[in-house]
N, CA, C and O of each residue as an XYZ file, in Angstrom:
920
protein
N     -17.342    -48.596     25.148
C     -17.853    -47.266     25.335
C     -19.337    -47.209     25.089
O     -19.834    -47.753     24.103
N     -20.050    -46.550     25.984
C     -21.534    -46.457     25.925
C     -21.869    -45.667     24.625
O     -21.151    -44.735     24.263
N     -22.956    -46.051     23.938
C     -23.384    -45.460     22.678
C     -23.799    -44.031     22.957
O     -23.738    -43.197     22.054
N     -24.215    -43.718     24.166
C     -24.729    -42.406     24.466
C     -23.637    -41.412     24.945
O     -23.893    -40.210     25.015
N     -22.453    -41.897     25.265
C     -21.387    -41.098     25.715
C     -20.485    -40.563     24.593
O     -20.121    -41.299     23.677
N     -20.137    -39.303     24.675
C     -19.250    -38.729     23.664
C     -17.821    -39.289     23.853
O     -17.383    -39.537     24.977
N     -17.112    -39.481     22.731
C     -15.841    -40.054     22.811
C     -14.782    -39.091     23.362
O     -14.861    -37.884     23.132
N     -13.854    -39.591     24.044
C     -12.791    -38.801     24.729
C     -11.409    -39.384     24.369
O     -11.139    -40.570     24.560
N     -10.570    -38.515     23.852
C      -9.194    -38.860     23.622
C      -8.303    -38.097     24.556
O      -8.688    -37.063     25.102
N      -7.095    -38.617     24.740
C      -6.102    -37.936     25.627
C      -4.755    -37.863     24.911
O      -4.359    -38.771     24.181
N      -4.099    -36.793     25.141
C      -2.733    -36.543     24.661
C      -1.805    -36.395     25.831
O      -1.965    -35.480     26.640
N      -0.846    -37.266     25.939
C       0.197    -37.113     26.989
C       1.405    -36.440     26.360
O       2.098    -37.032     25.533
N       1.649    -35.208     26.756
C       2.701    -34.406     26.161
C       3.992    -34.653     26.963
O       4.148    -34.235     28.111
N       4.899    -35.358     26.281
C       6.135    -35.804     26.941
C       7.379    -35.617     26.048
O       8.291    -36.443     26.035
N       7.374    -34.476     25.289
C       8.430    -34.303     24.280
C       9.483    -33.314     24.755
O      10.298    -32.841     23.962
N       9.469    -32.988     26.096
C      10.462    -32.058     26.580
C      11.875    -32.650     26.637
O      12.060    -33.830     26.339
N      12.873    -31.839     27.017
C      14.239    -32.274     26.887
C      14.889    -32.456     28.301
O      16.094    -32.695     28.384
N      14.106    -32.346     29.401
C      14.676    -32.615     30.763
C      15.922    -31.816     31.046
O      16.880    -32.333     31.620
N      15.918    -30.521     30.637
C      17.110    -29.714     30.736
C      17.610    -29.404     32.088
O      18.784    -29.075     32.261
N      16.721    -29.504     33.098
C      17.103    -29.259     34.508
C      17.193    -30.479     35.351
O      16.938    -30.457     36.555
N      17.561    -31.549     34.700
C      17.618    -32.863     35.402
C      19.073    -33.366     35.561
O      19.279    -34.506     35.979
N      20.021    -32.580     35.253
C      21.423    -32.956     35.460
C      21.795    -34.125     34.573
O      22.564    -34.990     34.992
N      21.273    -34.176     33.362
C      21.721    -35.164     32.402
C      20.831    -36.424     32.387
O      20.979    -37.276     31.511
N      19.910    -36.537     33.358
C      18.991    -37.655     33.327
C      17.715    -37.319     32.604
O      17.309    -36.157     32.603
N      17.052    -38.300     31.977
C      15.803    -38.071     31.366
C      14.712    -38.469     32.376
O      14.510    -39.642     32.690
N      14.023    -37.427     32.866
C      13.057    -37.701     33.992
C      11.944    -38.652     33.631
O      11.391    -39.318     34.506
N      11.609    -38.727     32.380
C      10.434    -39.619     31.993
C      10.739    -41.015     32.246
O       9.816    -41.796     32.477
N      12.000    -41.423     32.224
C      12.351    -42.883     32.367
C      12.985    -43.225     33.706
O      13.367    -44.371     33.944
N      13.097    -42.230     34.583
C      13.600    -42.503     35.936
C      12.631    -43.320     36.732
O      11.450    -42.971     36.761
N      13.026    -44.350     37.361
C      12.054    -45.189     38.089
C      11.723    -44.561     39.467
O      12.592    -44.288     40.296
N      10.431    -44.361     39.638
C       9.924    -43.887     40.974
C       8.731    -44.790     41.282
O       7.927    -45.111     40.407
N       8.643    -45.180     42.523
C       7.563    -46.063     42.921
C       7.509    -47.359     42.192
O       6.436    -47.949     42.061
N       8.667    -47.843     41.693
C       8.743    -49.120     41.065
C       8.571    -49.223     39.618
O       8.630    -50.309     39.042
N       8.340    -48.022     38.969
C       8.215    -48.004     37.510
C       8.601    -46.644     36.949
O       8.666    -45.677     37.708
N       8.854    -46.535     35.677
C       9.275    -45.291     35.049
C       8.245    -44.178     35.344
O       7.039    -44.426     35.374
N       8.750    -42.952     35.559
C       7.853    -41.822     35.901
C       6.693    -41.731     34.912
O       5.536    -41.607     35.312
N       7.016    -41.793     33.601
C       6.029    -41.653     32.556
C       4.956    -42.668     32.662
O       3.800    -42.385     32.347
N       5.306    -43.878     33.108
C       4.293    -44.983     33.186
C       3.183    -44.664     34.164
O       2.056    -45.132     34.002
N       3.489    -43.875     35.173
C       2.415    -43.514     36.128
C       1.303    -42.700     35.459
O       0.111    -42.954     35.632
N       1.758    -41.711     34.690
C       0.751    -40.891     33.985
C      -0.053    -41.714     32.972
O      -1.277    -41.601     32.909
N       0.648    -42.550     32.173
C      -0.032    -43.369     31.220
C      -1.006    -44.335     31.877
O      -2.091    -44.576     31.346
N      -0.651    -44.865     32.972
C      -1.538    -45.824     33.660
C      -2.837    -45.171     34.175
O      -3.916    -45.762     34.143
N      -2.677    -43.917     34.651
C      -3.907    -43.240     35.151
C      -4.898    -43.070     33.963
O      -6.098    -43.288     34.127
N      -4.434    -42.717     32.880
C      -5.352    -42.526     31.691
C      -5.858    -43.798     31.150
O      -6.997    -43.866     30.687
N      -5.033    -44.846     31.190
C      -5.411    -46.140     30.731
C      -6.530    -46.718     31.543
O      -7.400    -47.405     31.008
N      -6.523    -46.442     32.881
C      -7.547    -47.015     33.735
C      -8.760    -46.101     33.980
O      -9.727    -46.480     34.640
N      -8.669    -44.886     33.422
C      -9.787    -43.875     33.567
C     -10.990    -44.353     32.699
O     -10.829    -44.493     31.487
N     -12.129    -44.593     33.257
C     -13.271    -45.008     32.466
C     -13.711    -43.971     31.466
O     -14.232    -44.336     30.412
N     -13.535    -42.751     31.731
C     -14.003    -41.695     30.866
C     -13.097    -41.440     29.621
O     -13.441    -40.642     28.749
N     -11.958    -42.124     29.567
C     -11.048    -41.989     28.419
C     -11.086    -43.194     27.552
O     -11.025    -44.332     28.019
N     -11.191    -42.920     26.226
C     -11.335    -44.053     25.246
C      -9.988    -44.420     24.582
O      -9.705    -45.598     24.366
N      -9.162    -43.406     24.262
C      -7.920    -43.673     23.591
C      -6.871    -42.656     23.980
O      -7.185    -41.544     24.405
N      -5.635    -43.049     23.831
C      -4.537    -42.169     24.336
C      -3.456    -42.060     23.260
O      -3.142    -43.036     22.578
N      -2.899    -40.871     23.119
C      -1.703    -40.627     22.211
C      -0.610    -40.143     23.086
O      -0.815    -39.248     23.905
N       0.560    -40.715     22.935
C       1.745    -40.294     23.618
C       2.657    -39.543     22.626
O       2.970    -40.029     21.539
N       3.083    -38.289     23.070
C       3.990    -37.501     22.181
C       5.330    -37.418     22.828
O       5.450    -36.998     23.979
N       6.342    -37.814     22.104
C       7.736    -37.908     22.645
C       8.713    -37.166     21.800
O       8.473    -36.944     20.613
N       9.823    -36.773     22.393
C      10.949    -36.221     21.662
C      11.477    -37.282     20.656
O      11.355    -38.481     20.907
N      12.033    -36.857     19.574
C      12.554    -37.843     18.568
C      13.476    -38.889     19.132
O      13.394    -40.070     18.792
N      14.389    -38.418     20.034
C      15.347    -39.404     20.567
C      14.738    -40.391     21.559
O      15.389    -41.365     21.939
N      13.490    -40.150     21.985
C      12.839    -41.055     22.944
C      11.811    -41.976     22.315
O      11.178    -42.770     23.012
N      11.639    -41.879     21.004
C      10.548    -42.660     20.393
C      10.687    -44.162     20.636
O       9.717    -44.792     21.058
N      11.787    -44.727     20.400
C      11.973    -46.168     20.535
C      11.841    -46.603     21.991
O      11.190    -47.599     22.305
N      12.475    -45.829     22.867
C      12.430    -46.182     24.280
C      10.984    -46.050     24.771
O      10.524    -46.850     25.585
N      10.273    -45.034     24.269
C       8.870    -44.841     24.697
C       7.998    -45.979     24.234
O       7.147    -46.437     24.997
N       8.173    -46.460     23.012
C       7.410    -47.501     22.491
C       7.644    -48.828     23.292
O       6.719    -49.610     23.508
N       8.884    -49.035     23.706
C       9.167    -50.187     24.555
C       8.489    -50.099     25.862
O       7.966    -51.097     26.357
N       8.475    -48.897     26.467
C       7.748    -48.703     27.734
C       6.273    -48.973     27.555
O       5.683    -49.627     28.415
N       5.653    -48.520     26.516
C       4.226    -48.758     26.284
C       3.977    -50.207     26.117
O       2.971    -50.680     26.647
N       4.791    -50.978     25.431
C       4.615    -52.408     25.154
C       4.753    -53.149     26.500
O       3.965    -54.043     26.810
N       5.744    -52.767     27.272
C       5.958    -53.417     28.577
C       4.874    -53.195     29.555
O       4.566    -54.075     30.359
N       4.266    -52.010     29.510
C       3.181    -51.665     30.504
C       1.868    -52.310     30.139
O       0.966    -52.354     30.975
N       1.718    -52.813     28.928
C       0.471    -53.489     28.519
C      -0.738    -52.563     28.491
O      -1.820    -52.964     28.918
N      -0.590    -51.364     28.010
C      -1.685    -50.359     28.041
C      -2.668    -50.742     26.920
O      -2.281    -51.075     25.800
N      -3.948    -50.679     27.280
C      -4.948    -51.086     26.321
C      -5.573    -49.999     25.476
O      -6.227    -50.263     24.467
N      -5.353    -48.752     25.918
C      -6.008    -47.673     25.185
C      -5.048    -46.847     24.316
O      -5.447    -45.845     23.722
N      -3.793    -47.272     24.249
C      -2.826    -46.519     23.458
C      -3.108    -46.543     21.962
O      -3.035    -47.608     21.349
N      -3.418    -45.431     21.370
C      -3.777    -45.354     19.951
C      -2.550    -45.067     19.089
O      -2.516    -45.493     17.934
N      -1.538    -44.361     19.606
C      -0.378    -43.993     18.843
C       0.674    -43.387     19.699
O       0.390    -42.760     20.720
N       1.923    -43.580     19.271
C       3.068    -42.895     19.868
C       3.613    -42.082     18.713
O       3.997    -42.626     17.677
N       3.644    -40.701     18.914
C       4.076    -39.878     17.831
C       5.191    -38.925     18.276
O       5.456    -38.750     19.465
N       5.835    -38.316     17.268
C       6.973    -37.463     17.537
C       6.520    -36.052     17.788
O       5.607    -35.545     17.136
N       7.179    -35.419     18.752
C       6.859    -34.007     19.130
C       7.493    -33.000     18.200
O       8.218    -33.361     17.272
N       7.218    -31.745     18.452
C       7.790    -30.668     17.642
C       8.731    -29.806     18.377
O       9.186    -30.170     19.461
N       9.053    -28.643     17.820
C      10.025    -27.749     18.443
C       9.484    -27.156     19.735
O      10.189    -27.059     20.739
N       8.176    -26.750     19.687
C       7.590    -26.121     20.873
C       6.523    -27.093     21.462
O       6.053    -28.006     20.783
N       6.174    -26.867     22.710
C       5.117    -27.695     23.291
C       3.890    -27.696     22.470
O       3.321    -28.760     22.229
N       3.422    -26.497     21.998
C       2.249    -26.458     21.204
C       2.296    -27.215     19.897
O       1.291    -27.732     19.410
N       3.536    -27.266     19.325
C       3.735    -28.112     18.129
C       3.604    -29.586     18.454
O       3.108    -30.383     17.658
N       4.047    -29.908     19.602
C       3.874    -31.364     19.996
C       2.443    -31.716     20.217
O       2.008    -32.779     19.774
N       1.676    -30.875     20.886
C       0.265    -31.142     21.068
C      -0.474    -31.145     19.751
O      -1.387    -31.946     19.550
N      -0.095    -30.267     18.861
C      -0.712    -30.317     17.552
C      -0.475    -31.601     16.788
O      -1.368    -32.087     16.093
N       0.721    -32.157     16.909
C       1.028    -33.442     16.331
C       0.161    -34.522     17.017
O      -0.301    -35.462     16.370
N      -0.050    -34.364     18.351
C      -0.851    -35.331     19.022
C      -2.339    -35.344     18.584
O      -3.010    -36.375     18.524
N      -2.784    -34.123     18.290
C      -4.155    -34.004     17.807
C      -4.351    -34.683     16.474
O      -5.376    -35.317     16.220
N      -3.328    -34.535     15.611
C      -3.454    -35.217     14.291
C      -3.461    -36.738     14.467
O      -4.214    -37.454     13.807
N      -2.598    -37.211     15.377
C      -2.500    -38.664     15.614
C      -3.758    -39.177     16.304
O      -4.145    -40.329     16.112
N      -4.391    -38.338     17.097
C      -5.584    -38.784     17.820
C      -6.765    -39.016     16.945
O      -7.553    -39.926     17.202
N      -6.926    -38.201     15.883
C      -8.045    -38.173     15.045
C      -9.285    -37.662     15.778
O      -9.252    -37.434     16.988
N     -10.346    -37.490     15.056
C     -11.497    -36.727     15.578
C     -12.168    -37.445     16.742
O     -12.359    -38.660     16.694
N     -12.525    -36.708     17.779
C     -13.321    -37.220     18.838
C     -14.093    -36.006     19.403
O     -13.885    -34.897     18.910
N     -14.939    -36.157     20.374
C     -15.736    -35.001     20.880
C     -14.893    -34.214     21.917
O     -14.997    -32.989     21.982
N     -14.078    -34.894     22.711
C     -13.358    -34.230     23.755
C     -11.917    -34.671     23.777
O     -11.623    -35.801     23.387
N     -10.995    -33.815     24.221
C      -9.634    -34.182     24.268
C      -9.071    -33.649     25.557
O      -9.293    -32.494     25.922
N      -8.310    -34.535     26.273
C      -7.647    -34.216     27.534
C      -6.138    -34.098     27.276
O      -5.522    -35.038     26.775
N      -5.549    -32.963     27.612
C      -4.133    -32.822     27.455
C      -3.467    -32.877     28.820
O      -3.893    -32.190     29.748
N      -2.424    -33.688     28.949
C      -1.719    -33.850     30.236
C      -0.264    -33.850     30.039
O       0.234    -34.345     29.027
N       0.478    -33.280     31.029
C       1.928    -33.389     31.018
C       2.413    -34.712     31.458
O       2.054    -35.159     32.548
N       3.248    -35.402     30.638
C       3.726    -36.687     31.042
C       4.559    -36.611     32.308
O       4.715    -37.613     33.005
N       5.125    -35.377     32.632
C       5.967    -35.232     33.794
C       5.125    -34.951     35.091
O       5.693    -34.572     36.116
N       3.777    -35.138     35.037
C       2.936    -35.030     36.206
C       2.445    -36.451     36.487
O       1.370    -36.843     36.031
N       3.268    -37.249     37.269
C       2.963    -38.638     37.364
C       1.861    -38.998     38.378
O       1.379    -40.130     38.413
N       1.466    -37.983     39.220
C       0.520    -38.285     40.268
C      -0.970    -37.888     39.926
O      -1.819    -37.804     40.813
N      -1.220    -37.667     38.699
C      -2.558    -37.406     38.251
C      -3.453    -38.627     38.575
O      -3.028    -39.779     38.492
N      -4.703    -38.318     38.945
C      -5.648    -39.451     39.304
C      -6.752    -39.543     38.361
O      -7.064    -38.582     37.657
N      -7.385    -40.714     38.316
C      -8.545    -40.881     37.422
C      -9.619    -39.904     37.895
O     -10.339    -39.370     37.052
N      -9.772    -39.634     39.221
C     -10.799    -38.725     39.700
C     -10.569    -37.343     39.175
O     -11.542    -36.681     38.815
N      -9.310    -36.839     39.103
C      -8.998    -35.509     38.626
C      -9.317    -35.398     37.080
O      -9.763    -34.361     36.589
N      -9.069    -36.492     36.384
C      -9.383    -36.505     34.953
C     -10.876    -36.396     34.762
O     -11.339    -35.607     33.938
N     -11.653    -37.188     35.523
C     -13.106    -37.152     35.419
C     -13.697    -35.816     35.823
O     -14.705    -35.384     35.264
N     -13.058    -35.141     36.817
C     -13.522    -33.830     37.245
C     -13.341    -32.811     36.110
O     -14.190    -31.945     35.900
N     -12.242    -32.926     35.398
C     -11.978    -32.057     34.304
C     -12.989    -32.222     33.174
O     -13.455    -31.237     32.602
N     -13.319    -33.451     32.861
C     -14.310    -33.700     31.802
C     -15.673    -33.154     32.168
O     -16.395    -32.666     31.298
N     -16.044    -33.227     33.447
C     -17.307    -32.656     33.884
C     -17.301    -31.138     33.839
O     -18.266    -30.499     33.421
N     -16.141    -30.563     34.301
C     -16.009    -29.074     34.408
C     -16.111    -28.473     32.979
O     -16.694    -27.405     32.790
N     -15.544    -29.167     31.997
C     -15.496    -28.635     30.635
C     -16.827    -28.542     29.961
O     -16.968    -27.792     28.995
N     -17.823    -29.279     30.432
C     -19.079    -29.387     29.728
C     -19.785    -28.009     29.556
O     -20.488    -27.792     28.569
N     -19.587    -27.084     30.533
C     -20.298    -25.807     30.480
C     -19.828    -24.844     29.405
O     -20.624    -24.163     28.759
N     -18.514    -24.806     29.230
C     -17.989    -23.818     28.256
C     -17.193    -24.455     27.126
O     -16.856    -23.778     26.155
N     -16.876    -25.797     27.239
C     -16.121    -26.436     26.236
C     -14.613    -26.489     26.520
O     -13.833    -27.018     25.728
N     -14.225    -25.925     27.675
C     -12.811    -25.870     28.036
C     -12.655    -25.712     29.543
O     -13.350    -24.896     30.147
N     -11.768    -26.465     30.154
C     -11.546    -26.382     31.571
C     -10.065    -26.833     31.938
O      -9.539    -27.762     31.324
N      -9.445    -26.192     32.898
C      -8.135    -26.548     33.312
C      -8.010    -26.722     34.832
O      -8.587    -25.970     35.617
N      -7.238    -27.738     35.212
C      -6.904    -27.903     36.608
C      -6.014    -26.779     37.065
O      -5.075    -26.411     36.360
N      -6.283    -26.222     38.227
C      -5.426    -25.146     38.765
C      -5.598    -25.026     40.273
O      -6.580    -25.506     40.840
N      -4.647    -24.391     40.901
C      -4.677    -24.220     42.342
C      -4.551    -22.702     42.680
O      -3.772    -21.982     42.056
N      -5.326    -22.252     43.669
C      -5.171    -20.856     44.052
C      -3.761    -20.625     44.546
O      -3.181    -21.499     45.192
N      -3.195    -19.455     44.254
C      -1.856    -19.100     44.683
C      -1.855    -18.549     46.095
O      -2.560    -17.584     46.388
N      -1.074    -19.151     46.966
C      -1.047    -18.691     48.325
C      -0.023    -17.668     48.618
O      -0.183    -16.883     49.553
N       1.064    -17.640     47.828
C       2.141    -16.630     48.041
C       1.775    -15.263     47.443
O       0.969    -15.164     46.518
N       2.397    -14.207     48.005
C       2.190    -12.925     47.428
C       3.035    -12.916     46.141
O       4.168    -13.397     46.151
N       2.487    -12.362     45.010
C       3.082    -12.350     43.706
C       3.486    -10.943     43.347
O       2.679    -10.019     43.441
N       4.743    -10.769     42.931
C       5.260     -9.531     42.553
C       5.513     -9.543     40.973
O       6.023    -10.509     40.406
N       5.125     -8.432     40.348
C       5.499     -8.246     38.972
C       6.763     -7.429     38.923
O       6.805     -6.291     39.392
N       7.833     -8.040     38.330
C       9.151     -7.356     38.417
C       9.560     -6.800     37.039
O       9.435     -7.462     36.009
N      10.030     -5.612     37.075
C      10.516     -4.903     35.850
C      12.012     -4.747     35.901
O      12.582     -4.692     36.991
N      12.675     -4.673     34.753
C      14.177     -4.457     34.758
C      14.495     -3.124     35.374
O      13.735     -2.179     35.159
N      15.590     -2.973     36.144
C      16.495     -4.075     36.468
C      16.149     -4.675     37.910
O      16.623     -4.181     38.933
N      15.346     -5.703     37.915
C      14.975     -6.364     39.157
C      14.285     -5.493     40.156
O      14.548     -5.581     41.356
N      13.394     -4.640     39.673
C      12.640     -3.754     40.532
C      11.149     -4.138     40.461
O      10.614     -4.374     39.377
N      10.492     -4.197     41.624
C       9.086     -4.571     41.604
C       8.240     -3.453     41.028
O       8.299     -2.306     41.470
N       7.460     -3.815     40.041
C       6.574     -2.846     39.389
C       5.290     -2.689     40.127
O       4.791     -1.579     40.306
N       4.725     -3.856     40.579
C       3.497     -3.837     41.339
C       3.261     -5.175     41.994
O       3.812     -6.188     41.563
N       2.470     -5.189     43.001
C       2.057     -6.435     43.707
C       0.688     -6.823     43.169
O      -0.243     -6.019     43.173
N       0.578     -8.046     42.712
C      -0.672     -8.505     42.174
C      -1.587     -9.053     43.230
O      -1.150     -9.633     44.224
N      -2.871     -8.859     42.998
C      -3.884     -9.404     43.972
C      -4.019    -10.926     43.829
O      -4.554    -11.433     42.844
N      -3.509    -11.643     44.860
C      -3.471    -13.072     44.749
C      -4.840    -13.711     44.845
O      -4.990    -14.907     44.596
N      -5.836    -12.926     45.204
C      -7.211    -13.486     45.336
C      -7.738    -13.984     44.008
O      -8.620    -14.840     43.953
N      -7.155    -13.408     42.880
C      -7.658    -13.813     41.552
C      -6.569    -14.614     40.764
O      -6.708    -14.836     39.562
N      -5.533    -15.020     41.442
C      -4.490    -15.738     40.741
C      -4.526    -17.232     41.049
O      -4.663    -17.648     42.200
N      -4.400    -18.012     40.000
C      -4.366    -19.491     40.087
C      -3.172    -19.989     39.308
O      -2.811    -19.427     38.274
N      -2.573    -21.023     39.799
C      -1.488    -21.679     39.072
C      -2.004    -22.840     38.272
O      -2.525    -23.803     38.835
N      -1.866    -22.762     36.929
C      -2.457    -23.821     36.064
C      -1.649    -25.096     36.147
O      -0.424    -25.099     36.271
N      -2.402    -26.178     36.071
C      -1.817    -27.472     35.989
C      -2.319    -28.193     34.698
O      -2.881    -27.533     33.824
N      -2.141    -29.431     34.578
C      -2.901    -30.317     33.691
C      -3.401    -31.437     34.551
O      -2.788    -31.720     35.580
N      -4.483    -32.096     34.191
C      -5.037    -32.158     32.847
C      -5.866    -30.836     32.497
O      -6.403    -30.152     33.369
N      -5.912    -30.563     31.205
C      -6.661    -29.531     30.592
C      -7.602    -30.190     29.574
O      -7.155    -30.997     28.758
N      -8.861    -29.864     29.612
C      -9.913    -30.560     28.810
C     -10.562    -29.592     27.911
O     -10.925    -28.490     28.320
N     -10.729    -30.017     26.578
C     -11.358    -29.141     25.637
C     -12.221    -29.923     24.661
O     -11.975    -31.100     24.396
N     -13.198    -29.275     24.149
C     -13.887    -29.862     22.959
C     -12.854    -29.992     21.882
O     -12.042    -29.085     21.702
N     -12.850    -31.062     21.174
C     -11.844    -31.357     20.184
C     -11.771    -30.267     19.142
O     -10.677    -29.845     18.768
N     -12.929    -29.793     18.655
C     -12.978    -28.813     17.576
C     -12.443    -27.495     18.055
O     -11.849    -26.757     17.268
N     -12.632    -27.158     19.347
C     -12.084    -25.848     19.875
C     -10.586    -25.920     19.928
O      -9.912    -24.987     19.490
N     -10.021    -27.029     20.466
C      -8.551    -27.130     20.551
C      -7.938    -27.187     19.195
O      -6.898    -26.566     18.971
N      -8.527    -27.899     18.276
C      -7.921    -28.051     16.969
C      -7.914    -26.631     16.267
O      -6.926    -26.246     15.641
N      -9.045    -25.883     16.399
C      -9.102    -24.537     15.858
C      -7.989    -23.661     16.442
O      -7.302    -22.952     15.707
N      -7.826    -23.711     17.686
C      -6.840    -22.890     18.399
C      -5.400    -23.199     17.853
O      -4.613    -22.291     17.586
N      -5.107    -24.492     17.704
C      -3.785    -24.874     17.221
C      -3.592    -24.509     15.766
O      -2.465    -24.252     15.342
N      -4.638    -24.478     15.009
C      -4.506    -24.129     13.563
C      -4.452    -22.643     13.365
O      -3.800    -22.185     12.428
N      -5.108    -21.861     14.204
C      -5.207    -20.409     13.905
C      -4.249    -19.514     14.756
O      -3.921    -18.399     14.350
N      -3.834    -19.990     15.871
C      -2.990    -19.116     16.773
C      -1.579    -19.532     16.569
O      -1.201    -20.691     16.741
N      -0.762    -18.488     16.172
C       0.641    -18.725     15.902
C       1.520    -18.229     17.059
O       2.694    -18.592     17.135
N       0.951    -17.381     17.988
C       1.731    -16.863     19.092
C       2.227    -17.996     19.983
O       1.665    -19.091     20.009
N       3.302    -17.694     20.711
C       3.878    -18.677     21.602
C       2.914    -18.780     22.840
O       2.375    -17.778     23.310
N       2.727    -20.039     23.339
C       1.877    -20.209     24.488
C       2.471    -21.329     25.314
O       2.993    -22.280     24.732
N       2.422    -21.275     26.643
C       3.022    -22.273     27.503
C       1.979    -23.329     27.817
O       2.367    -24.363     28.360
N       0.700    -23.173     27.530
C      -0.231    -24.195     27.709
C      -1.373    -24.081     26.687
O      -1.479    -23.067     25.997
N      -2.201    -25.079     26.588
C      -3.205    -25.136     25.561
C      -4.360    -24.164     25.882
O      -5.018    -23.648     24.979
N      -4.602    -23.918     27.241
C      -5.618    -23.029     27.611
C      -5.358    -21.606     27.030
O      -6.271    -20.919     26.572
N      -4.105    -21.223     27.075
C      -3.712    -19.887     26.531
C      -4.112    -19.716     25.087
O      -4.607    -18.660     24.691
N      -3.897    -20.767     24.287
C      -4.203    -20.739     22.866
C      -5.708    -20.528     22.739
O      -6.162    -19.694     21.955
N      -6.493    -21.304     23.530
C      -7.942    -21.231     23.456
C      -8.410    -19.924     23.853
O      -9.321    -19.395     23.215
N      -7.857    -19.330     24.880
C      -8.229    -18.021     25.418
C      -8.028    -16.949     24.292
O      -8.842    -16.036     24.155
N      -6.945    -17.076     23.506
C      -6.613    -16.115     22.451
C      -7.715    -16.011     21.378
O      -7.827    -15.003     20.681
N      -8.517    -17.069     21.268
C      -9.609    -17.086     20.334
C     -10.922    -16.549     20.938
O     -11.946    -16.430     20.265
N     -10.840    -16.242     22.205
C     -12.063    -15.643     22.864
C     -12.892    -16.601     23.551
O     -13.924    -16.202     24.090
N     -12.538    -17.926     23.601
C     -13.327    -18.922     24.311
C     -13.217    -18.782     25.857
O     -12.156    -18.400     26.351
N     -14.236    -19.068     26.586
C     -14.130    -19.079     28.016
C     -13.613    -20.429     28.535
O     -14.104    -21.496     28.169
N     -12.635    -20.332     29.373
C     -11.969    -21.525     29.945
C     -12.264    -21.559     31.438
O     -11.885    -20.648     32.174
N     -12.926    -22.589     31.873
C     -13.214    -22.716     33.292
C     -12.012    -23.297     34.059
O     -11.130    -23.954     33.506
N     -12.042    -23.009     35.370
C     -11.004    -23.584     36.223
C     -11.655    -24.550     37.149
O     -12.727    -24.269     37.684
N     -11.029    -25.706     37.361
C     -11.484    -26.672     38.379
C     -10.324    -26.929     39.269
O      -9.176    -26.885     38.827
N     -10.597    -27.204     40.543
C      -9.445    -27.341     41.503
C      -8.581    -28.572     41.269
O      -9.061    -29.706     41.291
N      -7.308    -28.322     41.046
C      -6.325    -29.355     40.913
C      -6.007    -29.964     42.244
O      -6.815    -29.987     43.173
N      -4.708    -30.491     42.301
C      -4.260    -31.115     43.557
C      -2.858    -30.688     43.819
O      -2.050    -30.602     42.895
N      -2.529    -30.403     45.122
C      -1.077    -30.115     45.459
C      -0.216    -31.328     45.175
O       0.994    -31.179     45.004
N      -0.779    -32.516     45.117
C       0.078    -33.694     44.816
C       0.389    -33.794     43.312
O       1.319    -34.495     42.911
N      -0.367    -33.114     42.518
C      -0.253    -33.213     41.098
C       0.957    -32.320     40.561
O       0.799    -31.475     39.680
N       2.086    -32.567     41.128
C       3.264    -31.720     40.761
C       3.905    -32.105     39.441
O       3.818    -33.245     38.986
N       4.537    -31.139     38.856
C       5.255    -31.388     37.650
C       6.754    -31.538     37.976
O       7.359    -30.677     38.614
N       7.326    -32.653     37.519
C       8.746    -32.899     37.813
C       9.593    -32.122     36.825
O       9.522    -32.311     35.611
N      10.401    -31.236     37.400
C      11.329    -30.472     36.552
C      12.761    -30.566     36.999
O      13.679    -30.323     36.216
N      12.966    -30.921     38.276
C      14.306    -31.061     38.850
C      14.457    -32.400     39.565
O      13.470    -33.100     39.790
N      15.678    -32.754     39.920
C      15.940    -33.976     40.614
C      15.264    -33.972     41.990
O      14.849    -35.016     42.493
N      15.163    -32.783     42.586
C      14.506    -32.702     43.902
C      13.014    -33.072     43.782
O      12.445    -33.652     44.707
N      12.414    -32.754     42.699
C      10.983    -33.114     42.522
C      10.774    -34.639     42.485
O       9.740    -35.135     42.932
N      11.734    -35.357     41.965
C      11.648    -36.791     41.990
C      11.570    -37.380     43.388
O      10.839    -38.341     43.627
N      12.329    -36.798     44.309
C      12.334    -37.208     45.696
C      10.950    -36.986     46.331
O      10.468    -37.805     47.113
N      10.338    -35.871     45.975
C       8.954    -35.557     46.436
C       8.004    -36.577     45.896
O       7.220    -37.132     46.667
N       8.024    -36.853     44.651
C       7.127    -37.830     44.032
C       7.271    -39.208     44.718
O       6.281    -39.869     45.034
N       8.534    -39.615     44.935
C       8.811    -40.900     45.594
C       8.180    -40.935     46.977
O       7.594    -41.944     47.371
N       8.299    -39.826     47.720
C       7.779    -39.759     49.097
C       6.264    -39.824     49.032
O       5.656    -40.519     49.846
N       5.621    -39.119     48.085
C       4.160    -39.115     47.971
C       3.650    -40.468     47.591
O       2.606    -40.891     48.086
N       4.360    -41.180     46.711
C       3.929    -42.509     46.321
C       4.050    -43.502     47.489
O       3.189    -44.360     47.684
N       5.151    -43.362     48.268
C       5.325    -44.202     49.455
C       4.222    -43.937     50.499
O       3.725    -44.863     51.139
N       3.852    -42.660     50.655
C       2.764    -42.289     51.598
C       1.452    -42.890     51.098
O       0.653    -43.328     51.925
N       1.197    -42.933     49.841
C      -0.030    -43.524     49.309
C      -0.109    -44.984     49.595
O      -1.163    -45.514     49.946
N       1.069    -45.665     49.438
C       1.118    -47.142     49.676
C       0.808    -47.451     51.139
O       0.084    -48.396     51.450
N       1.389    -46.609     52.056
C       1.171    -46.869     53.472
C      -0.282    -46.552     53.825
O      -0.896    -47.266     54.619
N      -0.844    -45.468     53.232
C      -2.203    -45.138     53.458
C      -3.204    -46.127     52.980
O      -4.406    -45.914     53.139
């Protein structure tokens, strides 16, 4: 690591329960010749801008995850730690295991097609406000629905973006958010927003999908095959 560059840590959040996978654990399903989780880990391991990585897993996956890390020969893995009840609890555990650094990148382990370029773009985007998230403009018309299944209003899609990961933060900002905000949040940006910090958006990738169902695995396999041919 260059003496002039601020240190960067990464947290791979992979403590979910794969509830929509029909009994399979998506993290360890082989796609493109290796476990799905290994793709995400490899991207961060080879990214020049990242210095160390912490993997957060569900308790029942700790041993299996450690074996995967050992077999993959990852050079930047600092720790494999246990997740919590909620996603934000898992990321908080990851922050503790990561220890202090200037910047932290949080990424979903179930997004296997993240690239080193996207990680680097996030690090650059976060410099202006201390926080930035990958996201894509929403192309579909979005309806806000009220009970009982009645449209309350149509939202202006011109200002709507679908958040992805990686999400990049100054370490002190994210740590503060996790310590002070108790409300439920589905991503780390929401916690940071609750404290009044500005979070920038940088353009993500349509390929950077999150695997939640068995059908998504087929999409990832096809995209990986396309990359090999290309």
